[in-house]
C-alpha positions, 0 to 999 in steps of 0.5 A: 276834362272835368266841368269848370263852373266858371266857364260859359259858352254859346256854342249851341246858339252859334251852331244852330244859327249856322244850321248845323247839327251836333253831329255836323259840328263834331265831324268838322271839329274831329270830335264826338257828338257826345263831346259837343253835347257835353260842352253845350250843356256845360258838363265838359270843359274842352281842352285847348286843342278842341276849343281851337278846332271848334272855333275854326269849324264855326269860323269865329274867335275862341272868345266868341264861344267861351268866357269865364263868368268870374271875368265880369264884375258884380255890383250892388244896386238900388232897384228903381222899381220892384220886380218879382224875385224869380224874374230874370231881369235885364237892367240898365245902370247909372251912378246917381248920388254916389250909389248905383241904380238899376232900372228894370227893362221890363214891359214898355220900359224895355223899349223906346222904338228898338229894344234897349240893350241891357248893362247887366242881369239882376240877381236877388240878394238872398239876405233880403228875403225873410224866413217863411216868405215866398221867394217867387212872390216877394218884391225886392229893393236891392239886387246884385247885378252881373255886368255884361261888360267889364267897361264901367266907364260908360256906366259912370258917364250916364246921366238919367232924366225922368220926364214925359216930354218927347223932345227929351229924347231928341235933346239926348241924342243930339247931346250924345253926338256932341259928347260921344263918351256920354250916355243919356238915359231917358226914363219915361215918367209923368211930372209927379212921378219924375219928381218923386224919382229925383227925390228917391235918388233914381234920377239926376234930372226930373222934367215937369210941367205942372201949373199951380192955380193958387199961386199962378206958378209953374212947377216950383210949388210942387218941387218945394212940397216934394223935395221938402227942403232939399236944394234944387234948381229949375232950368227951363227947357221950353214953353209948349202949347197944351190943348185938345187933340182931335181927329183931323179936320175936327169933325165934331167941331170941338172948341172947348172942354164944354163941347166935350159934353155937349157933343157927347165926345169920348176922351182918353185921359192920362194917369194921376200925376200927369201935367195934362190930366191936371190941366184937364181937371183944372179946366173942367173945374173952372167951367164947373163941369163934373168929371163924370160928365165927360165920357171916357174920363177914366179911360187912362193911358200912360203917355202923350203918344198913347193919347194921340194914337187913341184919337188917331185910331178912333178909340177916342174923339179927343184927349189932352196933349201937346201941339207937337204930338198932334202934328206928329200924328196928323191930328187937329189941335185946340190950344187951351194953355201954354205950359212951361216945361222945367228941368229940376236938378238937385244942386248936389248933382250940378257939378257932376261931369255928365250932368254938366255936359248934358246941360251945356248943350242946351245952348247948341244950335243943333239942339235948338233946330230939333225943337224948332222943326218939331213945332209947338215949342217956344225955346226963347228962354231955354237953359235959363235958371227960373227958380232955386228952392 
């Protein structure tokens, strides 16, 4: 039979997983080796009889071997971050503010602990590439996404949170157990990056913990500035302790940021926009300590866990972080500040069912117990609306 351009198969992967050669399979299915080669390469569309014999020989269903590419829908989505045009890109998807958003699963974004399953594969839109531009280098902001499953219900029932608090993942998993049809996608981002992601329409909720020394307020001044008139509510997730993470037993006797300089300690720092970096800068300025006087000030990592790991492995003597992360890594902790962690939600998203389901679980005991056993959090005001802008 002639080639069918829509027919796809994974005959080779199943065959090799079972330790069969092409000839082995050909013998079992009573076909020639050339037939097996032609099917695997996509140059030959087998008859119904051959298809059934192949499935029987491999001990699987026909649907496990063959599928039609056109059976899977494609949608247009906004990319949350640019990717090279020639990059084969796995993405996860969510509906945010009436549009599809594709989140590239590349590098660290492809993992939490286990690799994140993809919802589809992104394909560049050719009309976005200008004449004379190098297609292998250009970054694009919209893609066609070829879905890996034709069930759109999960995608529509996805709520996206951008933030840096590790407890968000605990909250998300507890919520998914309570609402099995809901999917919570947690995109790691520091406080300012999360807020900008919300503003760009890439997330339903932004988590942040930034303190404004001029007003003495948490988060609200930054929200007003970035959202520039768009209406939002701030809901408290909890108040956490922030301070210096040090080696177990605190062998250098560090008690304040001043000790970092006097003891010649090397620190690990966070990127610009992170709440703990802002706290470190504010504390150093209050003590009139120049940033450059602190060894390692420009040694940058991207999250709370990386700070803790750098201290635990001896790559740094100290770093700013939270009490809960220090406990998780078996580190010492020097408290310096209590910071309120808020969830920022555009008012237009509040009536969406996935968002409502997620927020409803802030009052559940199973969520509270996860926070309480972790330690380092005051959740007495969890779920309270603390500001509207």
